[in-house]
N, C-alpha and C positions, 0 to 999 in steps of 0.2 A: 225295243227296237232295235234291230240289227243293223249297224251302219254298212255302206259299201265295203269299207276295210274289213271288217268281218266276215263278210258274207263271201269276198273274194279269198279272204285267207281260207276259210272255213271248205270252199267248193272249187278252188281253182289252182292250188298250189300242187297237188298230186292227182293224177287220173282216176278215175274217170271224172271229168272235168264238168262243173254245172254252174250256175248264176240264175238268181230269182229274175224272172221276168219282168218286175216292176223297175227294173235299172233301164229299161228302153225307152221310159216315159219322161225325159228331159223335154224342152222345147223344142228341140229338133226330132227328136222321136215322136213326140205327140203330133207334129206335123205331118210326119212320114205316114204315121198311123192313119191320119184323116184322108192322107190319099190312096192309100190302101182301101179304104172303105168305099172310094169310089170306082175301085175297078170291077170291071165287067164282071170277074169269077170270083170276087169276095161277096158271097150270099149273105153273111151272119148280120151285117150291119142294115143291109138294104131291107131284107126280109123284117128282121125286130123292128126299124124303122117305120114300115108299113103296117104291122100289128099295132105300134103305139099310135099313130095316125088314125087308124080304124077304131081302136077301142080304147083310147084314153078318156074320153068322156065317161065311158061305162065305167072304167076303172076306178076312176075319183069319185063318182056318184057312189058306187059300192062300199069304197073305204071311206070316204068324206074325211079325210085327214086335215089337221091343222098345219102340218109340218111334213115336208119331204127331205129325207136326209139320204144321199145318193153316197154309195161306196164307189172310190174309183171314177169320180164324175168327168174328169177330163175336160174336154170342152163343153158338156152337157149338150151336145148335139140333139140326141135323140129325147132328152129330157124336158125339152121345150114341147114337145105335145103334151105331157102332162102338166106342165105350167100354161100353156094357152087353155088348158082344158078347166082350168079354175080362175082364170082372167077375172080380175076385180075381187076375188073373194078377200073379205077382210082378215087382216091377221095372218096370212099364209105367209111363211118362214120355208124356205129353201136355203139347205145345208150342203153344199157340195164339199167332198171329202177327198182330197187327192195329194199324190207326194212332190207334186210339181208346182212348187210357190207361182212362178212366173205364167203357167196354164189358169191357176187359179185366179190369178190378178186380174189378167186380161179379159180371161170369161164373165169374172165377177164385174168389169166395168160395161162390158156388152150387155150383160142379163140388165144390168140396173137401168141402161136406156130403154131397152126392148120392153121392158115390164116394170115402169117406175111404180107401180102398185105393192110390187113383191118385196119384201125384206130378205137379204141375202147375207148369210153368213158363213164364209167360207172356213174351212177346216184344214188344215195342211198337218199330213199324217200318213201314217202306213197301216192299213186297217188288217193287213197280214199279221201285224206284230201284237196284235189284242185290240180289244173296243173299250177297256177300261176307261179312257179319256175323253171319249165322247160325251156330249151332252146328254141329259134325259130331257127332251121337250116334254111341257105341260100339253095334254090335248092329244089327239091320237097322231101318231107318226107314219107314214108311209115309207119306209127303208125301202132303197131301189139299189138293185144289184144287176146291171145290163151287162149286154155284149158276150155273155155265156163263159164270163170272166170265172166264175167259179170253175169252169174246168182247168184252169192253170194251177188247180190244187189238186194233190193227190188225195186220195179218198179220206185218210185220218184227218187231214189238214182241213178239209171241205165240212167235214164233220164239226171237227173243233170249232171253226169261224161260225157256222150256222148255231151250232148251240148256244154259242156265246152270245150271239145276237139275240136268239129265242128267250133266253133267261133274262136278257134286258127288257125284253117287249113286254107292253102292257097287253090287257085283253083287247084294248081299241086298235093297238097296232098291227100293221099288216108288212109281209115284204112281198115285193115286187120283185120277181127272179127271171131274168132272161138267161136261156141254157140252149146250145147247140144238140142237135139230135144226129143219131148215127143214121148214115147214108151211105151213096155210091164213093165208093173210093177215088174214083176220078174226079168226082166232084170237090172232094176234100182236098186232093192234092191239088187241083187249080186255082182253089181258093188260097192255099199257103205258100205257092210259088208261081205268081203272077209273071206273064211275058214280058211286063216293063221293067221287072227288076227291083221295083219298090220294095216289097217285102224282104229282097236280100239286103237292101241299104238300111231297111229298119232294123234286120237283125244285125247288120254290122254296127251299128250305130252303137251298140253297147260297149263296142271296143274304143270307139270315139271317147264315151263318158269314163272308161277305166283310164285312158290316157289323161284326161284333162283333170279326173279327179284323184287318182292315185300316181300320177305322173309317169304312167306308163310311157312303152315305146312300142305298141300293137302296130302293126302295119294291116289296117282293116282290109286292104285289097288282096294280101295272102291268106285270106280265109274265104272259102265258098259257102254259099247257103245253100242246107240242105233240108227238105221237110218230108217225112214218112209217116203212113198212118202205120202205127204198130195196132193190128186188128184184134189180138188178144186181149189189150188194155184199153180198146175202143177210144184212141187217141191218135191225135197229131203230136208228133214229135218233132222241135226245130232244133237243130244244130249248125254249129259254126265249123268247118273241117279246114284243118292247116293243109296248105296247098303243099308245102315243102317241109322238110326239117327245119326248125327255127327255134329262136329262145328270146324271150320277152322279158324285160325287166320291170318291175314296179316300185318304183323309190319308197313310197310311202309305206310298202310292206315290206322293204329290203330284201326283195324275193325274187329269184330268177325261175321263169315257167319254160321248160325245154318240150317243145312240142316234136314229135313225129310226124312225117308225113301222113295225111290223113287222120291224124288224131283229131276228136271232136270235143268242142264243148256244148252241152245241153243248156238251151237259154230259153226253151218253153215246152210245155207240155200243154195240149188242149183236148181235154177229155168232153168223150160225146157222149150223150145218152137216149134211154130209149125214156119213154114215160114211165115204165115201172121202175126203170132203176133211179130215177130221180126222185119217184115219191118213196121208194124206200131210204133214200139218202136223207132225205128232208125227213122223214119219221124218225130216223135214226137220230136226227139232231133236234126230237122234239116238237116238230111242225107238220101240219096237215096241209093239201092242198084245197084252195077254197074256190079257187077259179084257174082256168085252161083257157089259153088262147094260142091257135096255130093256125099255119097258112093251110092250103090244101095240100100241099106236098110234103107236109109234115117236116120241113127241114130245121123249123126253130120254134120254141113254145117260150110263149110268157106265161109264169104262173103266180097266183095269188095266194101265199102261204102265212097260215096263222100259228102264233104259239100255242103249244097244247098243255095245260096244267094236268099235273098230276097221271103224268105219262112217262113211263120208265125209258130212259134214254140209253140206248145200250153204248159202251164203251169200248173202242177198239185198241 
């Protein structure tokens, strides 16, 4: 697993500058993201939550898992619908997997109070670094990957992650995947640049993380938030843009970063899918769709995917 120092050295020293979005999610960043989810224009969380509220019982009845293992669990906010749908089921185990220790600890304590019948085994780590160290639960496991987070990966990276998951899945296991859909550019822009400035604060928070962890001297207010839709790549791109010419020192790297006015750091991509494109993506990773749930406006999709044995998996 790469460290922040390694990712910063690789992505920030020279332009074009970039940093993986996983570093948004310290305790402050996770709290800011929860606030984003409550904004009027941020439809993904609200839409996915409504789908889970409506179909969680059907999903759990269809899959009948003994384990739920969630990649990037955060505060497990939407996962509660799945947990409530198996209320009192003997032997049910929830494995929240996240990069932020504080969030895992706080969320675990709340869940143990709210679901006393549920065994909770938090896992601290970075799923983007590989799944080799995940447990292999006995009995059927529902792997959960919500929030459209798959869209944060480039095509090759997404296939690698899904393929690694498919290989470790038993015939009883299933993946519950949430993906954001291609839609109006106006709707997308509004979702990633809210009028209250919460998304801007969330984006700038990564500079606070760099200052704290790498002893940097970024001035976060000297960077503007920008979100644009790249129509050719069908993805939102989030940037931090230097307002003025400036330089930043990162003591832990013994490095000085020189920014020209208008120079950017790419902090996140969020790919949007059609049903056809996500079906093809899953197929290339060795999975097939068994269930699909979407609202009438088709803004978002919840998919149940199963591993396919003896299927040729394309390597790109």
